[in-house]
PDB file as gemmi writes it, atoms N, CA and C in Angstrom:
CRYST1    1.000    1.000    1.000  90.00  90.00  90.00 P 1                      
ATOM      1  N   UNK A   1     129.850 -44.584 -81.624  1.00  0.00           N  
ATOM      2  CA  UNK A   1     129.125 -44.640 -80.362  1.00  0.00           C  
ATOM      3  C   UNK A   1     130.095 -44.376 -79.214  1.00  0.00           C  
ATOM      4  N   UNK A   2     129.992 -43.221 -78.638  1.00  0.00           N  
ATOM      5  CA  UNK A   2     130.841 -42.851 -77.523  1.00  0.00           C  
ATOM      6  C   UNK A   2     130.083 -42.942 -76.206  1.00  0.00           C  
ATOM      7  N   UNK A   3     130.771 -42.589 -75.170  1.00  0.00           N  
ATOM      8  CA  UNK A   3     130.160 -42.575 -73.843  1.00  0.00           C  
ATOM      9  C   UNK A   3     129.481 -41.230 -73.652  1.00  0.00           C  
ATOM     10  N   UNK A   4     128.221 -41.254 -73.289  1.00  0.00           N  
ATOM     11  CA  UNK A   4     127.500 -40.011 -73.067  1.00  0.00           C  
ATOM     12  C   UNK A   4     127.820 -39.467 -71.674  1.00  0.00           C  
ATOM     13  N   UNK A   5     127.403 -38.235 -71.446  1.00  0.00           N  
ATOM     14  CA  UNK A   5     127.650 -37.579 -70.165  1.00  0.00           C  
ATOM     15  C   UNK A   5     126.941 -38.325 -69.040  1.00  0.00           C  
ATOM     16  N   UNK A   6     125.734 -38.804 -69.307  1.00  0.00           N  
ATOM     17  CA  UNK A   6     124.968 -39.517 -68.280  1.00  0.00           C  
ATOM     18  C   UNK A   6     125.641 -40.831 -67.908  1.00  0.00           C  
ATOM     19  N   UNK A   7     126.134 -41.558 -68.892  1.00  0.00           N  
ATOM     20  CA  UNK A   7     126.807 -42.824 -68.612  1.00  0.00           C  
ATOM     21  C   UNK A   7     128.080 -42.591 -67.806  1.00  0.00           C  
ATOM     22  N   UNK A   8     128.823 -41.551 -68.163  1.00  0.00           N  
ATOM     23  CA  UNK A   8     130.046 -41.238 -67.444  1.00  0.00           C  
ATOM     24  C   UNK A   8     129.754 -40.824 -66.006  1.00  0.00           C  
ATOM     25  N   UNK A   9     128.721 -40.039 -65.788  1.00  0.00           N  
ATOM     26  CA  UNK A   9     128.381 -39.603 -64.433  1.00  0.00           C  
ATOM     27  C   UNK A   9     127.904 -40.768 -63.576  1.00  0.00           C  
ATOM     28  N   UNK A  10     127.143 -41.681 -64.149  1.00  0.00           N  
ATOM     29  CA  UNK A  10     126.694 -42.862 -63.401  1.00  0.00           C  
ATOM     30  C   UNK A  10     127.886 -43.744 -63.049  1.00  0.00           C  
ATOM     31  N   UNK A  11     128.805 -43.908 -63.971  1.00  0.00           N  
ATOM     32  CA  UNK A  11     130.006 -44.698 -63.721  1.00  0.00           C  
ATOM     33  C   UNK A  11     130.838 -44.079 -62.594  1.00  0.00           C  
ATOM     34  N   UNK A  12     131.003 -42.763 -62.615  1.00  0.00           N  
ATOM     35  CA  UNK A  12     131.768 -42.085 -61.557  1.00  0.00           C  
ATOM     36  C   UNK A  12     131.076 -42.216 -60.202  1.00  0.00           C  
ATOM     37  N   UNK A  13     129.766 -42.165 -60.188  1.00  0.00           N  
ATOM     38  CA  UNK A  13     129.019 -42.330 -58.939  1.00  0.00           C  
ATOM     39  C   UNK A  13     129.214 -43.729 -58.374  1.00  0.00           C  
ATOM     40  N   UNK A  14     129.181 -44.738 -59.221  1.00  0.00           N  
ATOM     41  CA  UNK A  14     129.381 -46.120 -58.769  1.00  0.00           C  
ATOM     42  C   UNK A  14     130.790 -46.305 -58.217  1.00  0.00           C  
ATOM     43  N   UNK A  15     131.780 -45.757 -58.904  1.00  0.00           N  
ATOM     44  CA  UNK A  15     133.163 -45.862 -58.433  1.00  0.00           C  
ATOM     45  C   UNK A  15     133.321 -45.157 -57.091  1.00  0.00           C  
ATOM     46  N   UNK A  16     132.701 -43.991 -56.946  1.00  0.00           N  
ATOM     47  CA  UNK A  16     132.767 -43.257 -55.681  1.00  0.00           C  
ATOM     48  C   UNK A  16     132.117 -44.050 -54.550  1.00  0.00           C  
ATOM     49  N   UNK A  17     130.995 -44.693 -54.830  1.00  0.00           N  
ATOM     50  CA  UNK A  17     130.331 -45.491 -53.801  1.00  0.00           C  
ATOM     51  C   UNK A  17     131.142 -46.731 -53.430  1.00  0.00           C  
ATOM     52  N   UNK A  18     131.811 -47.325 -54.401  1.00  0.00           N  
ATOM     53  CA  UNK A  18     132.590 -48.526 -54.126  1.00  0.00           C  
ATOM     54  C   UNK A  18     133.855 -48.237 -53.329  1.00  0.00           C  
ATOM     55  N   UNK A  19     134.585 -47.220 -53.712  1.00  0.00           N  
ATOM     56  CA  UNK A  19     135.886 -46.973 -53.109  1.00  0.00           C  
ATOM     57  C   UNK A  19     135.878 -45.899 -52.037  1.00  0.00           C  
ATOM     58  N   UNK A  20     134.960 -44.977 -52.084  1.00  0.00           N  
ATOM     59  CA  UNK A  20     134.929 -43.887 -51.119  1.00  0.00           C  
ATOM     60  C   UNK A  20     135.855 -42.760 -51.540  1.00  0.00           C  
ATOM     61  N   UNK A  21     135.579 -41.574 -51.060  1.00  0.00           N  
ATOM     62  CA  UNK A  21     136.332 -40.398 -51.498  1.00  0.00           C  
ATOM     63  C   UNK A  21     137.763 -40.407 -50.973  1.00  0.00           C  
ATOM     64  N   UNK A  22     137.990 -40.915 -49.782  1.00  0.00           N  
ATOM     65  CA  UNK A  22     139.344 -40.949 -49.217  1.00  0.00           C  
ATOM     66  C   UNK A  22     140.271 -41.852 -49.998  1.00  0.00           C  
ATOM     67  N   UNK A  23     139.778 -43.012 -50.366  1.00  0.00           N  
ATOM     68  CA  UNK A  23     140.583 -43.955 -51.142  1.00  0.00           C  
ATOM     69  C   UNK A  23     140.899 -43.394 -52.525  1.00  0.00           C  
ATOM     70  N   UNK A  24     139.924 -42.753 -53.164  1.00  0.00           N  
ATOM     71  CA  UNK A  24     140.148 -42.166 -54.485  1.00  0.00           C  
ATOM     72  C   UNK A  24     141.142 -41.013 -54.419  1.00  0.00           C  
ATOM     73  N   UNK A  25     141.092 -40.233 -53.344  1.00  0.00           N  
ATOM     74  CA  UNK A  25     142.012 -39.109 -53.187  1.00  0.00           C  
ATOM     75  C   UNK A  25     143.445 -39.609 -53.051  1.00  0.00           C  
ATOM     76  N   UNK A  26     143.649 -40.646 -52.255  1.00  0.00           N  
ATOM     77  CA  UNK A  26     145.003 -41.181 -52.093  1.00  0.00           C  
ATOM     78  C   UNK A  26     145.480 -41.861 -53.375  1.00  0.00           C  
ATOM     79  N   UNK A  27     144.575 -42.513 -54.082  1.00  0.00           N  
ATOM     80  CA  UNK A  27     144.929 -43.142 -55.351  1.00  0.00           C  
ATOM     81  C   UNK A  27     145.340 -42.092 -56.379  1.00  0.00           C  
ATOM     82  N   UNK A  28     144.627 -40.983 -56.423  1.00  0.00           N  
ATOM     83  CA  UNK A  28     144.983 -39.890 -57.332  1.00  0.00           C  
ATOM     84  C   UNK A  28     146.329 -39.281 -56.987  1.00  0.00           C  
ATOM     85  N   UNK A  29     146.607 -39.123 -55.707  1.00  0.00           N  
ATOM     86  CA  UNK A  29     147.905 -38.592 -55.281  1.00  0.00           C  
ATOM     87  C   UNK A  29     149.046 -39.523 -55.642  1.00  0.00           C  
ATOM     88  N   UNK A  30     148.833 -40.825 -55.461  1.00  0.00           N  
ATOM     89  CA  UNK A  30     149.854 -41.804 -55.823  1.00  0.00           C  
ATOM     90  C   UNK A  30     150.107 -41.814 -57.319  1.00  0.00           C  
ATOM     91  N   UNK A  31     149.049 -41.727 -58.093  1.00  0.00           N  
ATOM     92  CA  UNK A  31     149.183 -41.702 -59.544  1.00  0.00           C  
ATOM     93  C   UNK A  31     149.909 -40.440 -60.007  1.00  0.00           C  
ATOM     94  N   UNK A  32     149.585 -39.315 -59.415  1.00  0.00           N  
ATOM     95  CA  UNK A  32     150.268 -38.061 -59.743  1.00  0.00           C  
ATOM     96  C   UNK A  32     151.749 -38.123 -59.407  1.00  0.00           C  
ATOM     97  N   UNK A  33     152.095 -38.718 -58.271  1.00  0.00           N  
ATOM     98  CA  UNK A  33     153.499 -38.861 -57.893  1.00  0.00           C  
ATOM     99  C   UNK A  33     154.253 -39.775 -58.847  1.00  0.00           C  
ATOM    100  N   UNK A  34     153.606 -40.823 -59.300  1.00  0.00           N  
ATOM    101  CA  UNK A  34     154.243 -41.741 -60.240  1.00  0.00           C  
ATOM    102  C   UNK A  34     154.497 -41.061 -61.581  1.00  0.00           C  
ATOM    103  N   UNK A  35     153.546 -40.269 -62.048  1.00  0.00           N  
ATOM    104  CA  UNK A  35     153.715 -39.550 -63.315  1.00  0.00           C  
ATOM    105  C   UNK A  35     154.835 -38.522 -63.187  1.00  0.00           C  
ATOM    106  N   UNK A  36     154.875 -37.814 -62.066  1.00  0.00           N  
ATOM    107  CA  UNK A  36     155.927 -36.829 -61.838  1.00  0.00           C  
ATOM    108  C   UNK A  36     157.302 -37.485 -61.823  1.00  0.00           C  
ATOM    109  N   UNK A  37     157.413 -38.623 -61.170  1.00  0.00           N  
ATOM    110  CA  UNK A  37     158.678 -39.350 -61.109  1.00  0.00           C  
ATOM    111  C   UNK A  37     159.102 -39.833 -62.486  1.00  0.00           C  
ATOM    112  N   UNK A  38     158.155 -40.311 -63.279  1.00  0.00           N  
ATOM    113  CA  UNK A  38     158.455 -40.775 -64.623  1.00  0.00           C  
ATOM    114  C   UNK A  38     158.956 -39.622 -65.492  1.00  0.00           C  
ATOM    115  N   UNK A  39     158.296 -38.477 -65.416  1.00  0.00           N  
ATOM    116  CA  UNK A  39     158.727 -37.318 -66.207  1.00  0.00           C  
ATOM    117  C   UNK A  39     160.132 -36.870 -65.808  1.00  0.00           C  
ATOM    118  N   UNK A  40     160.415 -36.914 -64.505  1.00  0.00           N  
ATOM    119  CA  UNK A  40     161.744 -36.524 -64.026  1.00  0.00           C  
ATOM    120  C   UNK A  40     162.808 -37.482 -64.558  1.00  0.00           C  
ATOM    121  N   UNK A  41     162.529 -38.765 -64.549  1.00  0.00           N  
ATOM    122  CA  UNK A  41     163.479 -39.752 -65.059  1.00  0.00           C  
ATOM    123  C   UNK A  41     163.700 -39.585 -66.562  1.00  0.00           C  
ATOM    124  N   UNK A  42     162.646 -39.287 -67.304  1.00  0.00           N  
ATOM    125  CA  UNK A  42     162.781 -39.090 -68.750  1.00  0.00           C  
ATOM    126  C   UNK A  42     163.615 -37.848 -69.040  1.00  0.00           C  
ATOM    127  N   UNK A  43     163.382 -36.771 -68.286  1.00  0.00           N  
ATOM    128  CA  UNK A  43     164.148 -35.546 -68.528  1.00  0.00           C  
ATOM    129  C   UNK A  43     165.618 -35.745 -68.160  1.00  0.00           C  
ATOM    130  N   UNK A  44     165.926 -36.556 -67.146  1.00  0.00           N  
ATOM    131  CA  UNK A  44     167.311 -36.852 -66.807  1.00  0.00           C  
ATOM    132  C   UNK A  44     167.985 -37.645 -67.923  1.00  0.00           C  
ATOM    133  N   UNK A  45     167.274 -38.582 -68.530  1.00  0.00           N  
ATOM    134  CA  UNK A  45     167.827 -39.340 -69.644  1.00  0.00           C  
ATOM    135  C   UNK A  45     168.128 -38.436 -70.828  1.00  0.00           C  
ATOM    136  N   UNK A  46     167.256 -37.456 -71.094  1.00  0.00           N  
ATOM    137  CA  UNK A  46     167.486 -36.520 -72.179  1.00  0.00           C  
ATOM    138  C   UNK A  46     168.737 -35.684 -71.936  1.00  0.00           C  
ATOM    139  N   UNK A  47     168.957 -35.299 -70.672  1.00  0.00           N  
ATOM    140  CA  UNK A  47     170.144 -34.503 -70.338  1.00  0.00           C  
ATOM    141  C   UNK A  47     171.415 -35.327 -70.495  1.00  0.00           C  
ATOM    142  N   UNK A  48     171.344 -36.620 -70.162  1.00  0.00           N  
ATOM    143  CA  UNK A  48     172.519 -37.498 -70.303  1.00  0.00           C  
ATOM    144  C   UNK A  48     172.886 -37.706 -71.761  1.00  0.00           C  
ATOM    145  N   UNK A  49     171.890 -37.739 -72.643  1.00  0.00           N  
ATOM    146  CA  UNK A  49     172.138 -37.941 -74.066  1.00  0.00           C  
ATOM    147  C   UNK A  49     172.858 -36.744 -74.693  1.00  0.00           C  
ATOM    148  N   UNK A  50     172.601 -35.555 -74.157  1.00  0.00           N  
ATOM    149  CA  UNK A  50     173.228 -34.343 -74.714  1.00  0.00           C  
ATOM    150  C   UNK A  50     174.641 -34.286 -74.277  1.00  0.00           C  
TER     151      UNK A  50                                                      
END                                                                             
């Protein structure tokens, strides 16, 4: 039993109504920056090991 398309769309609509598009946009940008920073740190560790 997985999540259907309708359930996912209703969930996204509720989240959008609760937080607003501006808050979600900034949250996505912050999350993207954190992932980028983590990848950079991991690649630096790999270079140090060599």
